Structure formats: C-alpha cells, structure tokens
N, C-alpha and C positions, 0 to 999 in steps of 0.2 A: 507496500499501496504506500499511496509518494500522495503526502501531505507538503503542500507546497506552502512556503512559508510566505509568499508574494504579499507585500501589501499595497496595496493603490490611495491616493487621496487624488483629488482634485482641487483647483481654488482657482473664482470666477473675482476680474477687476474690471475697473474702467480703463480702453483705453485711450488714451488723448485728454486735453484738459474736457473736463468735467463729462467726461463720457462720450466728445463726439464723434468718436470711430469703436463706437460699437462696445466690445467686449473683448477683452484678455484671457485664457483662458489657459491654467501651468498645469503638470502630473508630475509628479513623485512619489518615485516607488521605489518603493525601500526589499532590498530580503535578507536572509540568511543560505553563506553557503561553507556546508560541511557535508561530512561521511554523507547525511539523510537529503542536502537537500542541493545534488547534483546543478554546477553548473549549466549545465546544458538546459538541462530540465525545464529547470526555473526561469532562462532564458524563454523558451516558449510561454511561457504563461506571464513573461514581461511584454513579451511579441503581441500577448491576444491582447491585454490591458494600455497596450501601446496604437494599436494600430484602430480599436475599436474609440481611443478620446479621437486618434485624429475623422477618423469619419462622424462622430457625430459636431464636432467643433469646427474641422476645418482649417479654415484662412486663420481661427479666430486661436489658435493654435502657439503659443509663443516661449514658453519653454518650460523643458524637459528635465526634471531631473532624478536618477539614480544612485541612490541609495546600497556600496551593500558590506554585509562586513565577512568578513571572509580569511582564509588562512594568511599568512604572514608568503607575502612573493605572489597572490595573485590579478596583482595589476596588469600584466599583460596580458593576462588571458582574460581579465575580465574586461577589456579595452577595445581586443580585440572581437571579444561578441557582440559590445554594444556599436563598435561600425559596424559591425552586420549590420546589426537590428537599424542603424540609421538611412545603409544602402540601399533600402529598400525601397524600388517604385508604390509608392500604398498614397501620395499623399501629393497637392503644387505644390509643384518644385518650390516659386519662390514664398509658400511657406515652410518648405523642410529647409530653404536657406536660408532663411532670420531667424528660423525659432533659435532660442541659444539652452545650448547641455551640456551639461554638468553631468559629470560621475564623480564621484565622493565615497572609495574607498577606504573602511576600518577594520586596522589590524584584530586580529581576532584577541590575540593574545596579551599585544601590548595596548589597546586603546586607539593608538596612536591613527590619522588621519592625514590621506592627502586627496586632493580634487583634484580633478581634468578636466576643461574646455574640448567638448568636441562637437567639430561644425558636421555637417552635409555637405560633401562632395562628389557634383553631379560625375567628375570624369572617373569616379571610383562605386559608382551604381552599379547594385550585386542583381537588380531587380527584386526574382524569386528567386533564387538557390537556397536563401535562409527557411523557406517554407517550402526547398525540393526536397529537404532532408529527411528520412522516415519523421512521416509526421504524426506527432501524438494527442490519442485524441486520450478528455476529459471525464468518466463517468462524473456523475457533480449529484451529490442526494437534495434534494427538496427543502430541508431535516435542516439539512448547514449549506447557506446559500454562502454565495461565493468562496466553498469550499474542496480546494480537492481531494476529492473520497478516491480514487483511481485515475493512472496515470498507463496503457499501456502501448507500444508501437500496433501500427496499420499488420504489420510481419507475423504477428504473435499470433502463430494458426493454432493451437488450444481455445481462443478467443473467437478467431474465424468457425471453427467449428460448430465451435454454444452456440454465437449468431445463428449458420448456419440451420442448426436444431432448429432453434426460435423460430426459424419461420418455417425449416418443413415442419413444423408441427401447426403452423397455423388455421384449419382445421378444427384443431383439436380445438382452439383459441374460441374462434365462433361459434363450434356448439357452445361450449362455457356462457359465450356472452347471447345467450339467450333467452338462457336463465339470473335473474337476480343475482348479486355477488357479494359480498363484503363490500367488493374497493380492488378496483383492475391499475396497475405500476405497468405502462410502455416506459420504455428509451430509443427515444427517438433521433435522429440525425441532422443539425442545427447549422446551416452554412449559414454564415454573413461574409461575404465576401472572399476571405484570405482569409476569415477566422474559421475554423469546422470545432466544433461541439458533439459530444450524448451528451443528450440532460435525458432527469430519469421525472416525468410526465403522468400525471393520473387523467385518467380515461376522465372525463364529463356532458360528452352524448356520442349520439350515434349514428349512422343513416346508411345503409348498405353495407359497402366497403371503406366505405369514408369511416373518419374514426376524429374524431375532435379532444386534443388535447390539455392540460394549461401547465403550464413550466414556467422558471420568473430567468429568462436570463443575466446572464454577471451586470449588461450595459445599462439594461431597459430597467422603467420607476417599477415596475410592479409586476404582478402577472401580464401572459400574454396566450392567448387562445388560439392553437393555430391547429386547421386540417391536414389528417397524415392516410394516408393509404394503407393498408393492414402491409401491403409489400415496401413497405416504408421502416419495417417495425424490427430493428437490430436484438430485444428477448424483450419479453410480455412476464408478467407474472400474476395471475389471479387468486385473490384473498374468498375465499370462503367465509357465506356465512356459518360451519361449524368449526372456524378455526384454523380449517386446513389451506393449504396451499398449493399450489398447479405453476410451471414454468418456474423464471430464474433460473435463467440457464446461463449466464454469464454472471453471475453470483456468483453459483456451484462449483462453476471452474476457477474463479479467486480464489474458493474455498481453498479446495484445493491444491492450489499454486503458493498457498500461505500469504494471499494479499488479501 
C-alpha cells in the first residue's frame, strides 16, 4: 500500500493595483521523500496536482513552490524531476514562461534547507515524456478524500487479471442489481486531460446498461454524478442485505499481494 505524503495548498491574490488585472494564483506543494515515499512515485502525485492547478486557473497561475524534505544529497535527483515536471507541454507558453518556481529542499537529518529557482525553458521541452513512463493509477477510498490508498502500475499482471475477472462477471452483477441490495461500489476510470485516475464510486442509479455513479475528484468542490456503462467498470462490489458481499476482485488481489 502506498500512502502519499504530498500535501497541496492554493492561495489567491489580486493582480495589479486594486486588482485591475484580475486574480493571481499560487500553488504550494510539500512532500516527504524517504523509503516509504520514493521520489518517482511522489512526483506522479505532484504532477497531478500541478496539471490540475494549471487547468483550473490557466493564465492566472503565477507562483509554484515545491518543498521537499529528503535525505542528504538528494538535491540533484529532485531538481531533475522538477525540471521534467516543468518541461511538459501542459499550458500556455506565456503563462509557463512567466511563472515563478521555487524549489526548497530540506535535509531530513540536519534540517538545513536550500532554495533553488527554476524556469520553464521552451528549448528543453519534453512534451509528454513524463507521462509516457509507466503510468500509475491511484485507487482512492471515498471515506479518505484525497488520500492515496493504493498505487499500482498498469503492467501489473495480477491486477489486470482481477479487472478481467470483474468484467467477465458483469452478467452476474446485472442479475444482482435486479433485486434490492445494501449498496454497490464500483471502480471507474476518470480521465481529465493527461491525468488518469481510478475512483471508487457509489452506484446511485441505473437505466439499462447505463450506470449513474457518484464520486469526488480531488480538484472538484463536491461530489460529481457521472454516467458510465457496464463495459467501463474496472471492478465492482455488491453489499447484500444479509451482510455478505460479492465482487471486490482487485481488493482481494491486493490483499494477497500484501498491499
């Protein structure tokens, strides 16, 4: 089980005298890097927060602060990852070029901090290179908003097999939905631009092969109700009125893996 240490906070202020030029937005992200929180995995979560921030506020994004608490001599690796983050083609060039980017690295042993200034460089653009690495999909628990309770790679054969089993048994799910149940949870893919997540969602309605589910993406102010089809499901769990349940194939696989 991977429990991300990333914490993100946004701030908003006026741009120009008396706010004549609208609003300016800042994003501060802090993260702890250690054996339980590898840099590469945490950068994926940071990337998600960064891209969603750009998508929400566009040209009004002005300040980005990335704070790392990490083992000694981690600066080079951290700065390399941060430069890759900035070189993605994910926003308006003028906005990216004007953005202030500060990276602060705190030595976990001594508490000594070092600050670095980074700038977006059009000559070093990586396009989607960061996102072409093996993409990690985070399964999130609705009872723990914004918290990563699982992180797995797309090439995980055991989880791929569990998803295939869940889809193979869709006819069984349909039969169970024809009678009252205590609750139904499905796992659905959510794609927003370059960001790909898997969310656990509550089934709140059904019309034929269309399922209306409710979940809350990290960047949304509240729950969203979206329509999916049975073929979209990655997993499902039916909680019966007698206290038993059916499904949860990915969850069972993770328990076997010790995740």
